[in-house]
C-alpha positions in Angstrom: 34.9 -21.4 16.2 33.3 -18.3 15.9 35.4 -16.1 13.4 35.5 -12.6 14.1 38.7 -11.4 12.5 37.4 -9.5 9.5 34.3 -9.1 10.1 32.9 -5.2 10.9 31.2 -4.9 13.6 29.3 -1.5 15.0 29.3 -1.6 18.9 25.9 1.0 19.5 25.1 2.9 22.3 22.5 5.6 23.2 21.7 7.7 25.9 17.5 8.9 26.0 15.0 11.1 27.6 14.0 8.7 29.3 12.6 5.0 28.8 9.7 5.3 26.5 9.8 6.4 22.9 6.4 5.5 22.5 5.3 8.3 25.2 7.5 10.6 23.4 11.2 10.1 24.7 13.9 10.7 22.2 17.7 10.2 22.0 19.7 12.8 23.1 23.1 10.9 23.1 24.5 8.7 20.3 28.2 6.5 20.1 29.0 4.2 17.6 32.4 2.4 18.1 33.2 0.8 14.3 35.8 -2.0 13.8 37.2 -4.7 11.4 37.6 -7.6 14.1 39.4 -5.8 16.7 40.6 -3.0 14.9 38.7 0.4 15.5 38.1 2.0 12.4 35.8 5.1 12.9 33.9 6.2 15.7 30.8 8.6 16.7 30.4 10.3 19.6 27.9 12.6 19.2 25.1 15.0 21.7 22.0 15.7 20.2 19.6 18.1 21.0 16.4 16.0 21.5 13.5 18.7 21.4 12.4 17.8 24.5 12.9 18.0 28.8 15.1 15.2 30.1 12.9 13.4 32.7 14.1 13.2 36.8 15.6 9.8 36.2 17.6 10.9 33.0 18.9 13.7 33.8 20.0 11.7 37.2 21.8 8.9 35.7 23.4 10.2 32.2 24.1 13.7 33.7 22.8 15.5 30.8 20.9 18.4 30.7 19.6 20.8 28.8 22.5 23.5 29.0 25.1 20.6 27.9 22.5 19.6 25.2 21.7 23.4 24.1 22.7 24.4 20.7 23.4 20.7 20.1 22.7 19.1 16.2 18.9 16.9 15.9 19.0 13.8 14.8 17.9 15.0 11.6 21.1 16.2 11.2 22.6 13.3 11.8 20.6 10.7 10.5 22.8 9.7 7.4 25.5 10.2 9.3 24.6 7.2 12.2 23.2 5.3 8.9 26.7 5.1 6.9 28.4 3.8 10.0 26.0 0.8 10.6 25.5 -0.3 7.1 27.0 -3.4 6.0 27.6 -4.2 9.9 27.2 -6.4 12.5 25.5 -4.0 14.6 26.1 -5.5 18.5 24.4 -3.8 21.5 23.5 -4.3 24.9 19.6 -5.1 25.7 19.1 -4.0 21.8 15.8 -3.9 21.8 16.0 -1.3 24.5 18.0 1.3 22.3 16.6 -0.1 18.9 13.4 0.8 19.8 14.6 4.3 20.1 16.8 4.9 16.9 14.1 2.9 15.0 11.7 5.5 16.2 13.7 8.6 14.9 14.5 7.1 12.1 10.2 6.6 11.6 9.8 10.3 12.0 12.2 11.3 9.4 9.6 9.0 7.0 13.0 6.7 6.8 13.7 3.4 8.5 16.8 1.5 9.5 17.7 -1.9 8.0 19.4 -4.3 10.9 20.0 -7.8 9.0 22.7 -8.2 11.1 22.4 -7.4 15.2 23.8 -9.8 18.3 23.0 -8.2 21.6 25.6 -8.8 24.2 23.0 -9.4 26.9 21.3 -12.3 25.1 24.8 -13.9 24.3 25.8 -14.1 27.8 22.0 -15.2 29.3 22.6 -17.6 26.9 25.9 -19.5 27.6 26.3 -18.2 31.3 24.3 -18.8 34.8 25.5 -15.2 36.4 23.3 -13.2 39.0 23.0 -10.2 37.2 23.7 -9.0 33.3 24.2 -5.8 33.5 27.4 -4.5 31.4 28.8 -3.3 34.4 28.4 -6.6 36.1 29.2 -8.5 33.2 32.6 -6.3 32.6 33.4 -7.1 36.2 32.3 -10.8 35.7 34.8 -11.2 32.6 37.6 -9.3 34.3 36.7 -6.6 30.9 38.4 -2.8 31.1 35.7 -0.3 31.5 36.8 3.0 29.5 35.6 6.2 31.8 37.4 8.9 30.1 35.0 11.0 27.6 30.8 11.2 27.1 28.6 7.8 28.9 27.4 6.4 25.7 30.9 6.2 24.1 32.2 4.6 27.7 29.6 2.1 27.4 30.3 1.3 23.8 34.0 1.0 24.7 33.5 -1.5 27.5 30.4 -3.5 25.0 32.9 -3.8 22.4 35.8 -5.0 25.0 32.8 -7.1 26.7 31.8 -8.9 23.1 35.6 -10.1 22.1 35.8 -11.4 25.6 33.0 -13.6 25.6 33.5 -14.9 22.2 37.0 -15.8 23.1 35.7 -17.6 25.8 33.1 -19.6 23.7 35.9 -21.0 21.4 35.2 -24.3 22.7 32.2 -24.4 21.6 31.3 -25.3 18.3 29.8 -22.2 16.8 30.1 -19.4 14.3 29.4 -16.1 14.4 26.3 -16.5 12.7 25.3 -19.0 15.1 24.5 -16.1 17.4 23.3 -13.3 14.8 20.1 -11.9 15.0 17.6 -10.1 12.6 16.0 -7.2 13.7 12.4 -6.6 13.9 11.0 -3.1 14.6 8.5 -3.1 17.9 5.4 -2.5 17.6 3.1 -0.6 20.3 1.3 -2.3 22.6 3.5 -5.1 23.3 3.7 -8.4 25.5 6.9 -7.0 27.0 7.7 -3.5 27.7 11.4 -2.6 27.0 13.4 -1.3 29.5 17.0 -0.3 30.6 18.8 -3.9 32.3 19.2 -2.6 35.5 15.3 -1.6 36.0 14.3 -4.5 35.0 16.5 -7.3 36.7 15.4 -5.0 39.9 12.0 -5.2 39.0 11.8 -8.6 38.1 13.9 -9.6 40.9 11.5 -11.2 43.1 13.0 -8.7 46.2 12.0 -5.6 48.1 13.0 -2.4 46.6 14.9 0.5 48.0 13.9 3.6 45.8 14.5 7.1 45.9 11.2 8.8 43.8 10.4 12.5 42.6 7.2 13.3 42.6 5.3 15.7 40.0 5.8 19.1 42.2 9.6 17.9 42.4 10.0 16.2 46.1 11.8 13.6 46.5 11.7 11.1 48.6 13.1 7.5 50.1 10.1 4.1 50.2 10.8 0.3 50.4 8.3 -1.1 47.7 7.6 -4.7 46.4 7.0 -4.5 42.6 3.7 -6.0 41.4 4.8 -5.0 37.3 5.4 -2.7 35.3 2.2 -1.2 33.1 1.9 1.2 30.4 -1.3 3.9 30.8 -2.8 6.9 29.1 0.7 9.1 29.8 3.4 7.3 31.0 5.1 3.9 32.0 3.9 3.1 35.7 5.4 0.3 38.4 2.9 -1.1 40.4 3.9 -2.0 43.9 3.3 -2.4 47.7 4.4 0.3 49.4 6.1 -0.1 52.7 6.4 3.8 54.1 2.1 4.1 53.1 0.7 0.4 53.8 -0.8 0.6 50.4 -1.0 -0.6 46.7 1.0 2.9 44.6 2.1 3.4 41.2 5.3 5.3 40.9 6.3 6.8 37.2 8.9 4.9 36.1 10.9 7.9 35.0 10.8 9.8 38.1 12.3 6.8 39.7 16.0 8.8 40.6 17.6 4.9 42.4 16.9 1.7 42.9 18.4 -0.6 45.0 17.5 -4.9 45.6 16.9 -6.0 49.0 20.1 -8.0 49.6 
């Protein structure tokens, strides 16, 4: 049986300027909920000056803009505070590889490292134990009838939802003869290039769905178009990550810079 009542957890969620720290994207919001078992002991909910512009997709998804981040602390100003709340805890993330590559990059910029010897990824936890059509945080919260949190920042709301989801999954696995150690992994710092490019869950599921996608796309001139595409893969070029796809509007293969995709839907 899983034993969680006295374990110290840190539920971590971040928002970023784009999709890849390897191309200069940074953290612009970070939220952490520290608990002992289910009891909340401490929280962080920080807006950060990322020292760069937000991409079109980030502006659309997280609702932040330059004005909201103006005058906020830089990551360097809060690095020690963030490290202290994460130290000696089991860190819990949803789609941990995506979030932690950004956290790792921020500390590397400061000549520091972040040690994460105990990690649980609720995305992998759900994938390992349940057959579901989607493993996005939003969909899982519905499947597990988890109360979602809508107040405050997006990062903090997602951290609260993730906390509730985690304990719901743990409760559902009590009939399985597992210990907490069985689901804890060790984080290894990513290196570029990787065989796998880490993407947000919704985007990754859409790209790898094998179905046509409806996208809203902003070109470099700021013009927004709508089109149906059939994805062929994701690749890193010299300047950023791109979706390689067959565009049914142009009836030709095209590449779409991922941080300019404002909206994406999978064909039913």
